[in-house]
C-alpha positions in Angstrom: 0.0 0.0 0.0 2.3 2.6 -0.9 3.1 5.1 -3.6 3.5 8.7 -4.2 1.3 11.0 -6.2 3.1 9.7 -9.3 1.3 7.1 -11.5 4.4 4.9 -11.7 4.7 4.6 -7.9 1.0 3.9 -7.5 1.0 1.2 -10.1 4.1 -0.4 -8.4 2.3 -0.3 -5.1 -0.9 -1.8 -6.6 1.1 -4.8 -7.9 2.9 -5.2 -4.6 -0.4 -5.1 -2.6 -2.0 -7.7 -4.8 0.9 -10.0 -4.4 0.9 -9.5 -0.6 -2.8 -10.0 -0.4 -2.6 -13.4 -2.2 0.3 -14.5 0.1 -1.7 -13.5 3.2 -4.8 -15.3 2.1 -2.9 -18.5 1.3 -1.4 -18.3 4.8 -4.9 -17.9 6.3 -6.1 -21.0 4.4 -3.3 -23.1 5.8 -3.3 -21.7 9.4 -6.8 -20.5 10.1 -5.4 -17.3 11.7 -8.0 -14.6 11.9 -5.2 -12.0 12.0 -4.1 -13.3 8.6 -7.6 -13.1 7.2 -7.9 -9.5 8.5 -4.6 -8.6 6.9 -5.6 -10.3 3.7 -8.7 -8.1 3.5 -6.6 -5.1 4.5 -4.3 -5.7 1.5 -7.2 -6.2 -0.8 -8.7 -2.9 0.4 -5.4 -1.2 -0.1 -5.2 -2.5 -3.7 -8.6 -1.1 -4.3 -7.5 2.2 -2.8 -4.6 2.4 -5.2 -7.0 1.7 -8.1 -9.3 4.5 -6.9 -6.3 6.9 -6.7 -5.4 6.0 -10.3 -8.9 6.4 -11.5 -9.2 9.8 -9.8 -6.0 11.0 -11.3 -7.2 9.9 -14.8 -10.6 11.6 -14.5 -9.0 14.8 -13.1 -7.1 15.3 -16.4 -10.3 15.8 -18.4 -10.7 19.1 -20.2 -13.0 21.8 -18.8 -16.6 21.8 -20.2 -19.4 24.5 -20.2 -21.0 22.6 -17.3 -17.7 22.3 -15.4 -15.8 25.5 -16.5 -13.0 25.1 -14.0 -12.2 21.5 -15.0 -12.2 18.3 -13.0 -9.2 18.7 -10.8 -11.2 18.0 -7.6 -11.9 14.5 -8.8 -8.6 13.6 -7.1 -10.1 14.8 -3.8 -13.3 12.9 -4.3 -11.5 9.6 -4.9 -9.2 10.1 -2.0 -12.3 10.6 0.2 -13.6 7.3 -1.2 -10.4 5.7 -0.2 -11.0 6.6 3.5 -14.5 5.1 3.2 -13.2 1.8 1.8 -10.4 1.7 4.4 -13.1 2.2 7.2 -15.7 -0.3 5.9 -13.8 -3.0 4.1 -10.6 -2.9 6.2 -11.5 -1.7 9.7 -15.0 -3.0 10.2 -14.3 -6.4 8.8 -11.2 -6.8 11.1 -13.3 -5.8 14.1 -16.0 -8.3 13.2 -13.4 -11.1 12.6 -11.6 -10.3 15.8 -14.8 -10.5 17.8 -15.7 -13.9 16.2 -12.3 -15.3 17.0 -12.4 -14.1 20.7 -15.9 -15.5 21.0 -14.9 -18.9 19.4 -11.1 -19.2 19.6 -9.2 -22.1 18.0 -5.5 -22.9 17.7 -3.4 -21.7 14.8 -2.3 -24.5 12.5 0.9 -24.5 10.3 2.2 -21.5 12.2 5.1 -21.1 9.8 2.8 -19.9 7.0 1.4 -16.8 8.8 4.8 -16.0 10.4 6.7 -16.3 7.1 4.2 -14.3 5.1 4.0 -11.6 7.8 7.8 -11.2 7.8 7.8 -11.0 4.0 5.0 -8.4 4.1 6.9 -6.3 6.7 9.9 -6.2 4.4 7.8 -5.4 1.4 5.7 -2.7 3.1 8.9 -1.2 4.7 10.4 -0.8 1.3 7.1 0.7 0.1 6.9 3.1 3.0 10.5 4.2 2.4 9.6 5.0 -1.2 6.6 7.1 0.0 8.7 9.0 2.4 11.3 9.7 -0.2 8.6 11.0 -2.6 7.0 13.1 0.1 10.3 14.7 1.2 10.6 16.3 -2.3 7.6 18.5 -1.5 7.6 18.5 2.3 10.4 21.0 2.7 10.9 22.0 6.4 7.4 21.0 7.5 6.9 18.4 10.1 5.1 15.2 9.0 1.9 16.3 10.8 2.0 19.7 9.1 2.7 18.1 5.8 -0.3 15.7 6.1 -2.6 18.6 7.1 -1.4 21.1 4.4 -0.6 18.9 1.4 -2.8 19.8 -1.6 -2.1 16.6 -3.5 -4.2 14.0 -1.6 -2.3 10.9 -2.8 0.8 11.5 -0.7 -1.0 11.8 2.7 -3.2 8.9 1.8 -0.3 6.7 0.9 1.8 7.7 3.9 -0.9 7.0 6.4 -1.9 3.7 4.7 1.7 2.5 4.7 2.1 3.4 8.3 -1.1 1.6 9.1 0.0 -1.4 7.1 3.3 -1.7 9.0 1.8 -1.2 12.4 -1.0 -3.7 11.5 1.6 -6.3 10.4 3.4 -5.9 13.8 0.0 -6.3 15.6 -0.7 -9.4 13.5 2.7 -10.8 14.4 2.2 -10.1 18.1 -1.3 -11.7 18.0 -0.1 -14.8 16.2 3.0 -15.1 18.3 1.1 -14.9 21.6 -1.5 -17.4 20.3 1.3 -19.8 19.5 3.2 -19.4 22.8 0.1 -19.7 25.0 -1.9 -22.1 22.8 -4.8 -19.7 23.2 -6.4 -18.4 20.0 -8.0 -15.5 21.8 -4.7 -13.6 21.4 -5.1 -13.9 17.6 -8.5 -12.4 17.9 -7.3 -9.5 20.1 -4.6 -8.8 17.5 -7.2 -8.7 14.8 -9.4 -6.3 16.9 -6.4 -4.0 17.3 -5.8 -4.0 13.5 -9.5 -3.0 13.0 -9.3 -0.1 15.4 -6.0 1.1 13.9 -7.6 1.1 10.4 -10.7 3.0 11.5 -8.5 5.7 13.2 -6.5 6.2 10.0 -9.6 6.2 7.9 -11.2 8.9 10.1 -8.0 11.1 9.9 -8.0 10.7 6.1 -11.6 11.5 5.8 -11.2 14.7 7.9 -8.2 15.9 5.9 -9.8 15.1 2.5 -13.0 16.8 3.5 -11.1 20.0 4.0 -9.8 19.7 0.5 -13.2 19.0 -0.9 -14.6 22.1 0.8 -11.9 24.2 -0.9 -8.6 25.3 0.6 -6.7 28.5 -0.1 -3.1 28.6 -1.3 -0.4 28.1 1.3 1.1 31.1 3.0 4.3 31.1 0.8 2.2 31.1 -2.4 -0.1 33.9 -1.1 2.9 36.1 -0.4 4.4 35.4 -3.8 1.2 36.3 -5.5 0.8 39.6 -3.6 4.4 40.5 -4.4 3.8 39.7 -8.1 0.6 41.8 -8.2 2.2 45.1 -7.2 4.5 46.9 -9.7 4.7 50.2 -7.7 3.6 52.1 -10.8 0.1 51.4 -12.0 -0.8 48.7 -9.4 0.0 50.3 -6.1 -1.4 47.7 -3.7 -3.7 44.8 -3.1 -7.1 45.8 -1.5 -8.1 42.2 -0.9 -7.4 38.8 -2.4 -8.9 35.3 -2.3 -7.3 32.1 -3.5 -8.9 28.6 -4.0 -7.4 25.3 -5.1 -9.5 23.9 -8.0 -7.2 20.9 -7.8 -3.8 20.0 -6.4 -2.0 21.7 -9.3 -4.6 24.4 -10.2 -5.1 27.6 -8.3 -7.8 30.2 -8.7 -6.8 33.8 -7.8 -9.3 36.6 -7.4 -8.1 40.0 -6.3 -9.1 43.6 -6.1 -6.0 45.8 -6.9 -5.5 49.5 -6.2 -4.6 51.7 -9.2 -4.0 55.4 -9.7 -7.2 57.5 -10.0 -5.8 59.2 -13.2 -4.7 56.1 -15.1 -6.3 55.5 -18.4 -8.3 52.4 -19.3 -5.5 51.3 -21.6 -2.9 51.7 -18.8 -5.0 49.8 -16.4 -5.7 46.9 -18.8 -2.0 46.7 -19.7 -1.1 46.7 -16.0 -3.6 43.8 -15.3 -2.1 41.8 -18.1 1.4 42.3 -16.8 0.3 41.4 -13.3 -1.2 38.2 -14.5 2.0 37.3 -16.3 4.0 38.0 -13.2 1.7 35.8 -11.0 2.0 32.9 -13.4 5.7 33.2 -13.6 6.0 33.3 -9.8 3.3 30.7 -9.0 2.8 28.4 -12.1 -0.2 26.6 -10.6 -2.1 30.0 -10.6 -4.0 29.2 -13.8 -7.3 31.0 -13.3 -6.8 34.7 -12.4 -9.4 37.4 -12.0 -8.2 40.9 -11.2 -10.5 43.9 -10.6 -9.0 47.4 -10.5 -10.3 50.0 -8.0 -9.3 53.2 -6.3 -8.0 52.4 -2.8 -10.1 53.9 0.1 -8.3 53.5 3.4 -11.4 54.2 5.5 -13.5 51.6 3.7 -10.7 49.1 3.6 -10.3 49.2 7.4 -14.0 48.4 8.1 -14.5 45.2 10.2 -17.0 43.8 7.6 -14.4 43.7 4.8 -14.3 39.9 4.9 -18.0 39.8 4.3 -17.7 41.5 0.9 -16.9 45.2 1.6 -14.1 45.8 -0.9 -12.6 49.1 0.1 -14.4 51.4 -2.3 
C-alpha cells in the first residue's frame, strides 16, 4: 500500500499489494489465523484504494466543459475521500468483526510457519514501500513536520499513501504479536485480540484521512508562501500600487484560482490599467505556475472603507 502521487509509484504499489494479499490469504487457508484473514482483506482494500487513486488521477485530467468550466481537478479529492471510506468499511469494520468472532470462538493456529513467514515477508515489502513514499514526500515536504505536511498537502495521494503505509506496518506488527502470543500460549484469543487492534487502527487512520480530505473537498486556499508570492507579483509600484483584498482557492492539487481587487492610480487611463492587469497576471503565473485562473479587478483604494471590520464579508474598500 504505498506510492506517491506519481502514477508509476501507485502502479508499483498496486502490484505489490495484490501479491501480498494473495500470500496472506494462502497463509490464512493453511493456518486458520483470523489476523491473517484481516490482513488479507486489508491488503485487498489497499489494492482497491490504489485503483481509486489511479482512477481519480485519470478523471482529473479531463478538459473543462461548459458545465464544469473550472475543470475536473477535484476528482482527485473525491476519490481520495472514497479511499478513506473503503479503508473504514472493508478494512476496519471487517477486522473488528473477525476479531470478535475469534475471541468468541477461539481455536489454535495450525501450520504456524505460514502466517509468520508471510508476515515477515510483508513487513519487508511494506517497509520498502513506506521508504519510497517517504522519499517522494520529502521532495515536496520541505521544512514542514510530518503532521504539518499531512494537514497542508494539496495533493491527496501523498497523505493517503503515507498513512496507509504506516497503518500497514503497524497492522503487520500487531498481527505478528497476536499470532506469536497465540502460538506461545496455545490460546487463539490472542489472535482475535490482535485482529481487533488492527481493525481499530484502520478505523482511526480512515477517520483522519476523511477529515483531511473533507477540508480539500470544501476548498482550501493557497499556502502562506504562495499567497505572499502572488501579492508581491501583483504590485508593480507604478500602475498597481497595492492589493485591496485577495482570495485564492485550489481547484485541484495543481490548479489555483486567484481573485483580487487591486489598487490603481485615479488618473490612469483604461488602456494603462488593462496593460497593468495583463502584466500582473503574467508575473503571477511566472511566480506561482499553478495559478492558472486569475481574475483581477482594478479599483481606487479607500483607506477608511478598507479598514472596516466587515471587509471579509464583501466590503471591498471602495
